[in-house]
Structure formats: structure tokens, C-alpha cells
MARSE-810590 format. One record per residue: residue in three letters; y negated, z negated, x of N, C-alpha, C in turn. Coordinates in pm, whole numbers, plus 32768, in hexadecimal, padded with zeros to 4 digits. Each point is the difference from the previous one (the first is absolute). Layout:
REM residues N
  aa n_c2 n_c3 n_c1 ca_c2 ca_c3 ca_c1 c_c2 c_c3 c_c1
 Ala    Y    Z    X     Y     Z     X    Y    Z    X
...
***
This chain:
REM residues 145
  aa n_c2 n_c3 n_c1 ca_c2 ca_c3 ca_c1 c_c2 c_c3 c_c1
 Met 0A7B E6A1 1E36  806C  7FAA  7FD4 7FCE 7F70 8004
 Ile 8015 7FB8 7F95  7FCD  7F77  7FF6 8072 7F9D 800F
 Phe 7FEA 7F9E 8059  8060  7F93  8013 7FBC 7F80 7FD5
 Leu 8044 7FB4 7FAC  7FCA  7F85  7FC7 8049 7F88 803A
 Pro 7FBA 7F8E 8008  8045  7F87  802E 8071 7FDB 7FA0
 Met 8071 7FDB 8038  8070  7FCF  7FB0 7FE1 7F72 7FD5
 Asn 8022 7FDE 7F85  7FEF  7F75  7FD3 807F 7FD1 7FBB
 Glu 8001 7F81 7FDE  8079  7FC3  7FC8 8031 8047 7F82
 Ala 7FA5 8032 7FAF  8028  8045  7F84 804B 8082 801D
 Asp 7FEC 8039 8077  8045  807D  8025 8090 7FE8 802D
 Leu 8022 7F85 8023  807E  7FE7  8046 807E 802A 7FB4
 Pro 800D 7FE8 7F7E  807C  802F  7FBE 8015 8096 800F
 Glu 7F96 804E 7FF3  800B  8091  800D 801A 8027 8092
 Val 7FC1 7FBB 805E  8017  801B  808F 8091 7FE4 8024
 Val 8035 7F90 7FD1  808B  7FDC  801F 8060 8065 7FC1
 Ala 7FE5 802C 7F87  8056  8065  7FC0 8001 8081 8052
 Ala 7F8C 802A 802F  7FF8  8079  8054 8048 7FE9 8085
 Glu 7FEA 7F8E 803B  8041  7FDD  8080 8098 8009 7FF4
 Gln 8036 7FD4 7F90  8091  8005  7FEB 8033 8090 7FF3
 Arg 7FAD 805A 7FCF  8027  808D  7FF7 7FF7 8046 8088
 Ile 7FAA 7FCD 8057  7FE3  8043  807E 8060 7FD6 806F
 His 8021 7F80 8009  8048  7FCA  8074 8089 7FC8 7FDB
 Arg 8061 8013 805B  8085  7FC6  7FED 7FFC 7F68 8009
 Phe 7FA8 7FCB 8054  7FF0  7F6F  800F 7F6D 7FDF 7FE8
 Pro 7FD9 7FFB 7F80  7F72  7FF3  7FDE 7FC9 7F73 8017
 Trp 7F7C 7FFC 8011  7FBA  7F81  7FFE 8012 7FC2 7F76
 Thr 7FF7 7F7D 7FFB  800A  7FB7  7F82 7F74 7FE3 7FC9
 Leu 7FFE 7FD2 7F85  7F82  7FD3  7FC5 7FC2 7F95 805A
 Gly 8052 7FA6 8033  7FCF  7F96  8058 7FC0 8035 807F
 Asn 803A 806A 803A  7FC5  803C  8078 7F73 8033 7FE5
 Phe 7FF0 8047 7F92  7F7C  8035  7FDE 7F9F 7F90 7FDC
 Tyr 8030 7FA0 7FB3  7FAB  7F91  7FD7 7FD1 7FB1 807A
 Asp 805A 7FE3 805B  7FDC  7FB8  807B 7F9A 804E 8052
 Ser 800E 8084 8003  7FA1  8053  804A 7F74 7FF5 7FC4
 Leu 7FF9 8004 7F7B  7F7E  7FF1  7FBF 7FC6 7F76 801B
 Leu 8053 7F98 7FF3  7FD1  7F77  801A 7FCF 7FED 808F
 Ser 8040 8047 805C  7FDB  7FF5  808E 7F82 804F 8022
 Gly 7FCF 804C 7FA1  7F86  804D  8018 8015 8083 8048
 His 807C 8030 8003  801A  8081  8041 7FBA 806F 7FB2
 Asp 7FDE 806A 8046  7FC8  8076  7FBF 8071 8041 7FAE
 Ala 7FE9 8013 7F81  8065  803C  7FA9 7FBA 8062 7FA4
 Trp 802D 807C 8005  7FBE  806D  7FB8 8063 8050 7FAF
 Leu 7FCE 8042 7F9A  8056  8059  7FB2 7FB0 8077 7FCD
 His 804A 8065 7FD9  7FC4  807A  7FC8 8043 801F 7F7C
 Arg 7FAE 801F 7F9E  8030  8026  7F7B 7FC3 8087 7FDB
 Glu 804A 804C 7FB2  7FCA  8078  7FC0 8024 7FF6 7F6D
 Asn 7F9B 800D 7FAD  8012  7FF3  7F6E 8048 7F7F 7FDD
 Gly 7FE0 7F96 8048  803A  7F7D  7FE7 8088 7FE9 803E
 Glu 803E 8068 8036  8087  7FF5  8039 7FF8 7FDA 8095
 Leu 8049 7F98 8025  8006  7FD4  808B 804E 8066 8053
 Leu 7FC1 8033 806C  8040  8065  8052 8016 7FD4 8091
 Ala 7FAC 7FA6 8033  800B  7FD7  808C 7FC2 7F77 8012
 Phe 8030 7FB8 8067  7FC9  7F7D  801E 801F 7FDD 8091
 Ala 7FB4 7F9F 8034  8015  7FD5  808A 7FCF 7F72 8012
 Val 803B 7FBC 8063  7FD8  7F79  8026 7FF0 7FFE 8097
 Met 7F8D 7FCC 802E  7FE3  7FF8  808E 7FCD 7F73 8020
 Met 8033 7FC8 806C  7FD7  7F7C  802E 7FA8 800F 807A
 Arg 7F9B 7FAD 800A  7FAB  7FFE  8078 801D 7F80 804E
 Ala 800C 800E 8083  8014  7F8A  8056 7FB5 801A 8083
 Leu 7F9D 7FAE 8019  7FAB  8010  8075 7FC7 808D 8003
 Asp 8027 8051 8062  7FCA  8087  800A 8068 806B 7FDF
 Glu 8069 7FD8 7FB8  8069  805E  7FDA 8014 8002 7F69
 Ala 8019 8077 7FCE  8029  8011  7F74 8096 8018 8001
 His 8044 7FCA 7F9D  8090  8012  7FF6 801E 803C 7F77
 Leu 802E 807B 8001  8025  8043  7F83 8084 7FC7 7FD1
 Leu 7FFC 7FB7 7F92  8078  7FBD  7FCD 804D 8055 7F9D
 Asn 7FB8 8050 7FB2  8040  8050  7F99 7FA4 8074 7FDE
 Ile 8035 8077 7FFE  7FB8  8074  7FCC 8068 8051 7FB2
 Ser 7FE2 801B 7F82  8063  803D  7FA7 7FC0 8062 7FA0
 Val 8046 806E 7FE9  7FD8  8066  7FA0 8077 8019 7FA5
 Val 7FE8 8006 7F7E  8070  8017  7FA3 8047 8082 8025
 Pro 8084 8004 7FEE  804F  8072  8031 7FCE 8089 7FD2
 Glu 7FD9 800B 7F83  7FD9  8083  7FCD 7F79 8031 8037
 Arg 7FB7 7FAB 8049  7F7F  8028  803A 8000 7FFC 8098
 Gln 8074 7FE5 803D  8008  8000  8092 7FED 808E 8034
 Arg 7FCD 8009 8078  7FE3  807F  8045 7F90 804F 7FBD
 Gly 7FA9 7FB7 7FBB  7F8F  8042  7FBF 7F79 7FD4 8035
 Gly 7FFE 7FB2 806B  7F82  7FD7  803D 7FD1 7F75 7FDC
 Leu 8041 7FBD 7FA0  7FD6  7F79  7FDB 8014 7F9C 8072
 Gly 8072 8006 8041  801B  7FA4  806F 7F9C 8014 8070
 Arg 7FE2 807D 801E  7F9F  8021  8069 7F76 7FC7 7FDD
 Ala 7FD5 8016 7F84  7F7D  7FCF  7FD4 7FFB 7F67 8004
 Leu 806B 7FC0 7FD5  8004  7F6E  8001 7FFF 7FCA 808E
 Leu 804C 803B 8059  8001  7FD2  808B 7F78 8018 8042
 Asp 7FBD 806D 7FDF  7F78  8018  8032 7FA2 7F90 7FD6
 Val 8008 7FD8 7F81  7FAB  7F95  7FCD 801C 7F7D 804A
 Leu 8080 7FE1 8013  8025  7F84  8045 7FCE 8001 8091
 Cys 8010 8070 8044  7FD0  800A  808B 7F69 7FF0 8006
 Asp 7FB9 803D 7FA1  7F6D  7FF2  7FFC 7FD8 7F6F 7FE7
 Gln 8044 7FBD 7FA4  7FE1  7F74  7FE4 801A 7FA9 807B
 Ala 806F 8019 8041  8022  7FB1  8077 7F98 8016 806E
 Arg 7FD9 807B 8014  7F9B  8021  8066 7F7C 7FBC 7FDF
 Gln 7FD6 8008 7F83  7F82  7FC1  7FD6 8004 7F68 800F
 Ala 8076 7FC6 7FF7  8010  7F6F  800E 800F 7FD6 8092
 Gly 7FFA 8061 805C  8008  7FDF  808E 808C 7FFB 8038
 Met 8061 8031 7FB5  8089  8003  8032 800A 806C 806D
 Leu 8050 7FE4 8067  800F  805E  806F 807C 8057 7FF3
 Arg 8066 7FCA 7FBD  8078  8050  7FEC 8045 7FD6 7F80
 Met 805A 8058 7FD3  8051  7FE6  7F89 8092 8003 802A
 Leu 804B 7FA1 7FCE  808F  7FF5  8019 804C 8014 7F7D
 Leu 807E 8026 800D  8058  8007  7F8C 8090 7FFD 8030
 Glu 805A 7FE5 7FA3  8090  800B  8019 8038 8068 7FA1
 Val 8063 804B 8031  8040  8066  7FAE 8094 8005 8024
 Arg 8052 801B 7F9E  8090  800D  8018 801C 807E 8053
 Pro 8058 7FF8 8065  8027  8079  804A 803E 806A 7FA4
 Ser 803F 7FD4 7F94  803E  805E  7FA2 7F9A 804A 7FA9
 Asn 7F83 7FD3 8001  7F98  803C  7FAD 7FB3 8069 8052
 Gln 8044 806F 801B  7FC6  8068  8055 7F82 803F 7FC2
 Asn 7FFA 8009 7F7D  7F87  8037  7FC0 7F87 7FA7 801C
 Ala 8012 7F7D 7FF6  7F92  7FA4  801A 7FD7 8005 8093
 Ile 8062 8005 8059  7FE1  8006  8090 7FAC 807D 801D
 Ala 8028 8072 7FCA  7FB4  807C  8015 7F74 7FF4 7FC5
 Phe 7FF5 7FC1 7F8C  7F7D  7FEA  7FC2 7FA6 7FAF 805C
 Tyr 8033 7F91 8033  7FB0  7FAA  8058 7FDD 8048 8083
 Gln 805B 804D 8035  7FE5  804A  807B 7F8E 8063 7FED
 Arg 7FF5 803B 7F89  7F91  805B  7FE3 7F7A 7FB7 8005
 Phe 8003 7F7C 7FEE  7F88  7FAD  8009 7FF0 7FC1 808A
 Asp 804B 8032 8061  7FF8  7FD2  808B 8039 7F74 8016
 Phe 8056 7FD1 7FA7  8049  7F85  801B 806D 8020 8066
 Val 8016 7FA3 805C  8069  8010  8065 8059 7F84 8000
 Glu 807D 8013 8024  805D  7F90  8008 7FDB 7FA7 8075
 Ile 7FF6 7F7D 7FE5  7FE3  7FA1  806D 806E 7F98 8010
 Gly 8065 8002 7FA8  806B  7F9F  800C 805F 8006 7F8B
 Arg 805F 7FA4 8003  8064  7FF5  7F95 8011 7F6E 7FDB
 Arg 801B 7FE9 7F82  8026  7F7B  7FCF 8091 800D 7FD3
 Arg 8059 7FBE 8047  8090  800A  7FE3 8021 7FB7 7F7E
 Gly 804C 8044 7FAA  802F  7FC3  7F84 7F92 7FD7 7FA1
 Tyr 7F92 8046 8000  7F89  7FDA  7FB4 8010 8014 7F69
 Tyr 803A 8070 7FD9  800A  8024  7F72 808B 7FE6 7FC9
 Pro 8008 7FD6 7F80  8084  7FFB  7FC0 8030 808F 7FEA
 Asp 8083 800F 8004  803D  8083  7FEB 8082 7FEB 7FB5
 Ser 8031 8067 7FBF  807C  7FF4  7FB3 8077 7FDE 8058
 Thr 7FF6 801C 8081  806E  7FE1  805E 7FDF 7F8A 805A
 Gly 7F98 7FB7 7FE2  7FD8  7F8D  8053 7F6B 7FFF 8018
 Arg 7FD6 8020 807B  7F73  8001  8024 7FDF 8081 804A
 Glu 7F84 802A 7FF6  7FD0  8076  8046 7F87 7FD8 8055
 Asp 7FF7 803A 8076  7F8E  7FE7  8057 7F80 8034 7FBF
 Ala 7F8F 7FD8 803A  7F7E  8037  7FDC 7FC4 803D 807C
 Ile 7FC8 8075 7FF2  7FAE  803A  8069 7F73 7FCC 7FEC
 Val 7FC7 7FC5 8067  7F75  7FD2  7FFB 7FAB 8072 8035
 Met 7F9E 8026 7FB0  7FA6  806D  8027 7F6F 7FCB 7FFF
 Ala 7FAD 803E 8052  7F73  7FD7  8009 7FA8 807A 8012
 Lys 7F85 7FED 7FD7  7F9A  8069  800D 7F7C 7FBC 8023
 Gln 7FB9 8036 8061  7F7B  7FCF  801F 7FA1 8033 7F94
 Ile 7FAC 7FA6 7FCE  7FA2  802B  7F99 7F72 7FE2 802C
***
């Protein structure tokens, strides 16, 4: 499976996919700012069709998974696993000691996915995410890499 660096030309398609995947999607500005900041940003295509993408930030000796997404019709097919493997390998090669992420408590599928990768809950961020009824906490998870 080949993952290519995300670039500015990919952003309209990435944002369109993000809007199909998430109830509260990242904006074009979020992705653009990530690219400008030099964050690791990768995507996977098959026959030219965008199927998965991710953004990871490095800070000192920690990697922070900011976004990992697979289009709905290809979820549970191994793309997310392959992409997270690539990100963990990149972080390890760059000298990162652990990876952090935030996930909604209501996103039980994502929590189970991360747990399969040995991520464990290390804390909560109260009112972190927007929600249709106000705000939702974030579970902070970490994995030693």
C-alpha cells in the first residue's frame, strides 16, 4: 500500500472526503495550516480516488496524531491500520518516544481501533469537541513507540 505526501493541490478533495467522514470536519484552513506548519500529512489513493489520509504533528520527542480518516465505504478494510503503521514507523524513525491523540468518548469504534494499537487512556480534555448539544470531552490516549 502506497502513501503519498499530501500537498496543497490535494486539499479540496481531502476536505470533501473529510466532510463525508466526520460530523464536525476539519476545514480547508485546518489542513492548509497543517501543511504550512510542516506537519506530516499523508494520503492513499487507488485508481486516482482518495481513500485515506492523516496528519501528524511532531513536538520534541512526541508525535501527535491530529487526524486519521478513511472514506466510509472503505472503513474496516485495513487502510486505517496500514496508515497508522506508517505514521508510527515515521515517528519512531524521527526519534519520537510516544504518540498522543484525542478521540471522542462517543466514537467507540475509533477507541477500539486505537486500543488494538496499544493506545491507552491517559486523561481527558473537558469540553474539547463541538457537539450538536454543546461540547463533548476528548479522551487523550498515548502509545509508546
